[in-house]
PABAFI-448880 format. One line per field, with one value per residue: x, y, z of N, C-alpha, C in turn; residue number from 0. Coordinates in Angstrom, 1 decimal, padded with zeros to 4 digits. Layout:
<doros>
n_xx <- X, ...
n_yy <- Y, ...
n_zz <- Z, ...
ca_xx <- X, ...
ca_yy <- Y, ...
ca_zz <- Z, ...
c_xx <- X, ...
c_yy <- Y, ...
c_zz <- Z, ...
senu <- NUM, ...
</doros>
This chain:
<doros>
n_xx <- 125.2, 124.8, 126.6, 126.6, 127.7, 128.9, 128.6, 130.8, 130.9, 132.6, 132.2, 133.4, 134.0, 134.6, 136.1, 135.3, 137.1, 136.5, 135.6, 137.8, 139.5, 138.0, 138.4, 141.1, 143.0, 145.4, 146.7, 147.6, 147.2, 145.4, 142.1, 139.7, 136.8, 133.8, 131.2, 127.9, 124.6, 121.4, 122.3, 124.3, 127.5, 130.7, 133.3, 136.7, 139.8, 142.8, 145.1, 148.5, 152.0, 154.0, 156.8, 158.5, 158.0, 159.5, 162.2, 164.6, 163.4, 164.8, 166.5, 168.7, 168.8, 171.8, 173.4, 176.2, 176.6, 176.5, 178.8, 178.4, 179.9, 180.3, 177.6, 177.2, 179.0, 177.9, 175.5, 176.4, 177.6, 175.4, 173.9, 175.7, 175.4, 176.8, 177.1
n_yy <- -112.5, -114.6, -117.0, -118.8, -121.9, -124.3, -127.8, -130.1, -132.8, -134.6, -134.2, -132.0, -128.6, -125.2, -122.7, -119.3, -116.3, -114.2, -115.7, -117.2, -115.0, -114.0, -116.1, -116.0, -117.5, -119.0, -120.4, -123.7, -123.7, -125.2, -126.4, -126.7, -128.7, -128.9, -131.0, -130.3, -130.5, -130.8, -130.8, -128.9, -127.2, -126.2, -124.1, -123.6, -121.9, -123.7, -123.2, -123.2, -123.6, -120.9, -120.6, -118.5, -118.5, -120.6, -119.9, -119.4, -120.9, -122.9, -121.5, -120.9, -118.9, -117.2, -119.4, -120.4, -119.6, -121.9, -122.8, -123.5, -125.7, -126.9, -127.5, -129.4, -131.4, -132.2, -133.2, -135.3, -136.9, -137.6, -139.2, -141.3, -142.4, -141.5, -139.5
n_zz <- -077.3, -079.8, -081.6, -084.6, -085.5, -087.9, -088.3, -089.7, -092.1, -091.0, -088.4, -087.2, -086.1, -086.9, -085.1, -085.1, -085.7, -083.8, -081.6, -080.9, -080.2, -078.0, -076.2, -075.9, -077.3, -079.4, -082.6, -082.0, -079.3, -076.6, -075.8, -073.2, -072.8, -071.1, -070.6, -070.2, -068.7, -070.5, -073.2, -073.4, -073.4, -072.0, -072.8, -072.5, -072.5, -072.2, -069.9, -070.1, -069.1, -070.0, -072.1, -071.3, -068.6, -067.6, -067.5, -065.1, -063.1, -061.7, -060.2, -057.5, -054.9, -053.8, -054.4, -056.3, -059.8, -062.5, -065.1, -068.6, -069.3, -066.7, -066.2, -068.2, -067.5, -065.0, -065.9, -067.5, -065.5, -064.0, -065.8, -066.0, -063.6, -061.5, -058.7
ca_xx <- 125.4, 124.9, 127.3, 126.2, 128.8, 128.4, 129.3, 131.1, 130.5, 133.5, 131.9, 134.2, 133.6, 135.7, 135.7, 135.5, 138.2, 136.0, 135.5, 139.2, 140.0, 137.4, 139.0, 142.5, 143.8, 146.1, 147.0, 148.5, 146.7, 144.5, 140.8, 139.0, 135.4, 133.0, 129.8, 126.9, 123.3, 120.6, 123.0, 125.2, 128.9, 131.4, 134.5, 137.7, 141.2, 143.6, 146.3, 149.7, 153.1, 154.7, 158.3, 159.1, 157.9, 160.4, 163.5, 164.9, 162.6, 165.7, 167.5, 168.9, 169.4, 173.0, 174.2, 177.0, 176.1, 177.4, 179.1, 177.8, 180.8, 179.9, 176.3, 177.4, 179.7, 177.0, 174.5, 177.1, 177.8, 174.1, 173.6, 176.6, 175.1, 177.8, 176.5
ca_yy <- -112.5, -116.0, -117.2, -120.1, -122.7, -125.4, -129.1, -130.7, -134.3, -135.3, -133.9, -130.9, -127.3, -124.2, -121.5, -118.0, -115.4, -113.5, -116.7, -117.4, -113.8, -114.0, -117.1, -115.6, -118.6, -118.9, -121.7, -124.6, -123.7, -126.3, -125.9, -127.7, -128.7, -129.6, -131.3, -129.9, -131.0, -130.2, -130.6, -127.7, -127.4, -125.0, -124.2, -122.7, -122.1, -124.5, -122.4, -123.9, -122.8, -120.4, -120.8, -117.5, -118.8, -121.6, -119.3, -119.0, -121.7, -123.7, -120.6, -121.0, -117.7, -117.4, -120.5, -119.9, -119.9, -122.9, -122.5, -124.5, -126.9, -127.5, -128.2, -130.6, -132.4, -132.7, -134.0, -136.6, -137.7, -138.1, -140.2, -142.4, -142.9, -140.9, -138.3
ca_zz <- -078.7, -080.3, -082.8, -085.1, -086.2, -088.7, -088.1, -091.0, -092.3, -090.1, -087.0, -086.8, -086.2, -086.9, -084.3, -085.7, -085.1, -082.6, -080.5, -080.5, -079.5, -076.7, -075.4, -075.8, -077.8, -080.7, -083.1, -081.2, -077.9, -076.3, -075.1, -072.3, -073.0, -070.1, -071.1, -069.2, -068.9, -071.5, -074.4, -073.4, -073.1, -071.6, -073.5, -071.9, -072.9, -071.3, -069.7, -069.9, -068.7, -071.1, -072.1, -070.5, -067.1, -067.2, -067.2, -063.7, -062.1, -060.9, -059.6, -056.1, -054.5, -053.0, -054.9, -057.5, -061.1, -063.2, -066.5, -069.5, -069.1, -065.4, -066.3, -069.1, -066.7, -064.0, -066.6, -067.9, -064.3, -063.7, -066.8, -065.7, -062.3, -060.6, -058.1
c_xx <- 125.6, 125.7, 127.0, 127.4, 128.2, 129.2, 129.6, 130.7, 131.4, 133.3, 132.8, 133.6, 134.8, 135.2, 136.1, 136.5, 137.7, 135.9, 136.9, 139.8, 139.3, 138.0, 140.5, 143.4, 144.3, 146.3, 148.0, 148.0, 145.7, 143.2, 140.3, 137.5, 134.7, 131.6, 128.8, 125.5, 122.5, 121.3, 123.9, 126.6, 129.6, 132.8, 135.5, 139.0, 141.9, 144.9, 147.4, 150.8, 153.8, 156.1, 159.0, 159.1, 158.9, 161.8, 163.6, 164.2, 163.6, 166.7, 167.5, 169.6, 170.7, 173.9, 175.0, 176.4, 177.1, 177.6, 178.4, 178.6, 180.5, 178.6, 176.4, 178.0, 178.7, 175.9, 175.2, 177.3, 176.4, 173.7, 174.5, 176.3, 176.0, 177.2, 177.4
c_yy <- -114.0, -116.0, -118.7, -120.7, -123.9, -126.7, -129.7, -132.2, -135.1, -135.0, -132.8, -129.6, -126.4, -123.1, -120.2, -117.2, -114.7, -114.4, -117.0, -116.2, -113.7, -115.0, -116.8, -116.8, -118.3, -120.3, -122.5, -124.7, -124.8, -125.7, -127.1, -127.6, -129.5, -129.8, -131.2, -130.6, -130.3, -129.9, -129.4, -128.1, -126.1, -125.2, -123.1, -122.9, -122.8, -123.7, -123.3, -123.0, -122.2, -120.6, -119.8, -117.8, -119.8, -121.0, -118.9, -119.9, -122.6, -122.8, -120.9, -119.8, -117.9, -118.5, -119.9, -120.4, -120.9, -122.5, -123.7, -125.8, -127.6, -128.2, -129.4, -131.7, -133.0, -133.6, -135.4, -137.5, -138.3, -139.2, -141.5, -143.0, -142.4, -139.6, -137.8
c_zz <- -079.1, -081.6, -083.3, -085.8, -086.9, -088.5, -089.5, -091.0, -091.4, -088.7, -086.4, -086.9, -086.3, -086.1, -085.0, -084.9, -083.8, -081.4, -080.0, -079.7, -078.1, -075.7, -075.1, -076.3, -079.2, -081.3, -082.3, -079.8, -077.8, -075.6, -074.3, -072.6, -071.8, -070.7, -070.0, -069.5, -070.0, -072.8, -074.5, -073.1, -072.7, -072.2, -072.9, -072.5, -071.8, -071.1, -069.4, -069.4, -069.9, -071.0, -071.3, -069.0, -066.7, -066.8, -065.7, -062.7, -061.3, -060.2, -058.1, -055.6, -053.6, -053.5, -056.1, -058.8, -061.8, -064.6, -067.3, -069.4, -067.8, -065.5, -067.2, -068.3, -065.6, -064.7, -067.0, -066.7, -063.9, -064.6, -066.5, -064.4, -061.2, -060.0, -057.1
senu <- 0, 1, 2, 3, 4, 5, 6, 7, 8, 9, 10, 11, 12, 13, 14, 15, 16, 17, 18, 19, 20, 21, 22, 23, 24, 25, 26, 27, 28, 29, 30, 31, 32, 33, 34, 35, 36, 37, 38, 39, 40, 41, 42, 43, 44, 45, 46, 47, 48, 49, 50, 51, 52, 53, 54, 55, 56, 57, 58, 59, 60, 61, 62, 63, 64, 65, 66, 67, 68, 69, 70, 71, 72, 73, 74, 75, 76, 77, 78, 79, 80, 81, 82
</doros>
């Protein structure tokens, strides 16, 4: 299925909703473009790390959990050069 897009005077194109849905992208997401031979290009959604994936990434199994006050104290000591 070919989809025709129009290039504006500024050299921009707008991707139609069905193209965005096919790529699985939403406003604010990034796209990677690979320029291929014969005037072709390949367009892919650029997968980033979601915010949800960040939670728990610093967890240390078996280590005690720190309170907010303990984390603030550790951060302050780090900034002061005290470790």
